C-alpha positions in Angstrom: -15.1 69.8 -33.9 -15.9 72.0 -30.9 -13.0 74.0 -29.4 -11.2 72.1 -26.6 -12.8 68.8 -27.5 -10.3 65.9 -27.4 -10.1 63.5 -30.3 -11.1 60.0 -29.4 -9.7 56.6 -30.5 -11.7 54.3 -32.7 -11.7 50.6 -32.3 -12.4 49.3 -35.8 -13.0 45.8 -37.0 -12.0 45.4 -40.7 -13.4 42.2 -42.2 -12.7 40.9 -45.7 -16.2 40.1 -47.1 -17.2 36.8 -48.6 -14.5 34.5 -47.1 -15.2 31.7 -44.7 -13.8 31.3 -42.1 -13.4 35.1 -41.9 -10.3 37.1 -42.3 -10.3 40.2 -40.1 -8.3 42.7 -38.1 -9.2 44.8 -35.1 -7.3 48.2 -35.1 -7.1 51.3 -33.0 -6.8 54.6 -34.8 -7.2 58.2 -33.9 -10.7 59.4 -34.9 -9.4 62.6 -36.5 -7.1 60.9 -39.1 -8.1 61.2 -42.8 -9.3 58.4 -45.0 -6.0 58.2 -46.7 -4.3 57.3 -43.4 -7.1 54.8 -42.7 -6.4 53.2 -46.1 -2.7 53.0 -45.3 -3.5 51.4 -41.9 -5.8 48.8 -43.4 -3.3 48.0 -46.1 -0.6 47.3 -43.4 -2.9 45.5 -41.0 -4.5 43.2 -43.6 -1.2 42.5 -45.4 -2.0 44.1 -48.7 0.9 45.8 -50.7 -1.0 48.9 -51.9 -0.4 47.9 -55.5 -3.9 48.7 -56.7 -6.7 51.4 -56.6 -9.0 51.6 -53.7 -12.1 53.4 -52.5 -14.3 53.8 -49.4 -18.0 53.8 -49.9 -20.5 55.4 -47.4 -24.0 55.5 -48.6 -23.9 56.5 -52.2 -20.6 58.4 -51.9 -17.2 57.1 -52.9 -14.0 58.4 -51.4 -10.6 57.8 -52.8 -8.0 59.4 -55.0 -9.7 61.6 -57.6 -8.5 60.9 -61.1 -10.0 62.6 -64.1 -8.9 59.7 -66.4 -10.7 57.1 -64.3 -14.2 58.4 -65.0 -15.7 58.0 -61.6 -16.9 60.7 -59.2 -14.8 60.3 -56.1 -14.5 62.6 -53.2 -10.9 63.3 -52.1 -10.2 60.9 -49.2 -7.6 63.4 -47.9 -10.4 65.9 -47.1 -12.4 63.6 -44.9 -11.7 62.2 -41.5 -12.7 58.8 -40.2 -15.0 60.5 -37.6 -16.9 62.3 -40.4 -18.0 58.9 -41.9 -18.2 56.8 -38.7 -20.0 58.9 -36.1 -21.3 56.3 -33.6 -20.6 52.8 -32.5 -21.9 50.2 -35.0 -21.6 52.6 -37.9 -20.1 50.9 -41.0 -18.5 51.7 -44.3 -17.1 49.7 -47.2 -13.5 49.6 -48.3 -12.7 48.1 -51.7 -9.2 47.3 -52.7 -8.1 46.2 -56.2 -11.0 46.8 -58.5 -10.0 43.8 -60.6 -10.0 41.2 -57.7 -12.6 43.4 -55.9 -11.5 42.8 -52.3 -14.4 44.3 -50.4 -14.1 44.9 -46.7 -16.5 46.0 -44.0 -15.2 48.6 -41.6 -17.2 48.5 -38.4 -16.8 51.1 -35.6 -16.9 48.8 -32.6 -16.0 51.2 -29.8 -15.2 54.9 -29.3 -12.5 55.1 -26.6 -11.0 58.0 -24.8 -7.7 59.3 -26.2 -5.9 58.9 -22.9 -3.7 55.8 -22.4 -4.4 54.1 -25.7 -0.7 53.8 -26.6 0.9 54.2 -30.0 -1.6 54.7 -32.9 -2.5 53.2 -35.2 -2.2 49.8 -33.7 -3.6 46.3 -34.5 -4.9 44.6 -31.3 -6.2 41.3 -32.9 -6.8 39.5 -36.1 -7.5 36.2 -37.7 -6.0 34.4 -40.7 -3.6 35.5 -43.4 -4.6 38.0 -46.1 -4.9 36.5 -49.6 -2.0 37.0 -51.9 -2.1 40.0 -54.2 -3.5 39.2 -57.7 -4.8 35.7 -56.9 -8.1 36.4 -58.6 -10.4 37.6 -55.9 -12.5 35.4 -53.7 -13.0 32.6 -56.3 -9.3 32.6 -57.3 -8.3 32.5 -53.6 -10.6 29.6 -52.8 -9.2 27.7 -55.9 -5.6 28.5 -54.8 -6.3 27.0 -51.4 -7.8 23.9 -52.9 -4.7 23.4 -55.1 -2.4 24.0 -52.1 -4.2 21.3 -50.1 -3.7 18.7 -52.9 0.0 18.1 -53.8 -1.3 15.8 -56.6 -3.1 18.6 -58.3 -1.5 19.4 -61.7 -1.4 23.1 -60.7 0.3 22.5 -57.3 3.9 23.1 -58.4 3.1 26.2 -60.5 1.1 27.6 -57.6 4.0 27.2 -55.2 6.3 28.8 -57.7 3.9 31.7 -58.3 3.6 32.3 -54.5 7.4 32.3 -54.2 7.1 31.3 -50.5 5.2 29.0 -48.3 1.7 30.3 -47.7 -0.2 29.5 -44.5 -3.8 30.8 -44.7 -4.2 30.5 -40.9 -1.1 32.6 -40.1 -1.5 36.0 -38.5 1.1 37.7 -36.3 -0.2 40.8 -34.5 3.4 41.7 -33.4 4.6 41.7 -37.0 1.8 43.9 -38.1 2.5 46.4 -35.3 6.2 46.6 -36.2 5.2 47.5 -39.7 2.6 50.0 -38.5 5.2 51.6 -36.2 7.6 51.9 -39.1 5.0 53.4 -41.4 3.6 56.2 -39.4 
């Protein structure tokens, strides 16, 4: 980055791929943060619990936490900033969380904003629908879970409620709740 150049603020839209109607979050984040911080922000904004492995994919390069035992070539996400992968508006990258359930997200750079007057960062400014519960079986397992929850006569209904441990509303999203968690995390 050129000397004296101010860091901008990125408005990103993070969309969980393959689910209709879509589940997404719009976040503001400093352009100079590293991919690990972006991962943490996505986890909080989406509602994931950071219980599984993850990676970012840009082109043919994977970024994540290098692990010799895992057997994949992964660039260290701590060494790359968001602005190194997303350089201009409409640029995208993939974010995969939980390689078993394979929750793939599209991260779209919607806008590059000036750093002045953007408030506390990172921050979620909008979103739709609840994040699927951890370990529900990916897209297909989630869709099956929703079908069961919509039919109290389904033989799996009571077991699904017990497994969830709490009422689950797939339409619920509370931006204020997300921002309280983001404020406490960074």
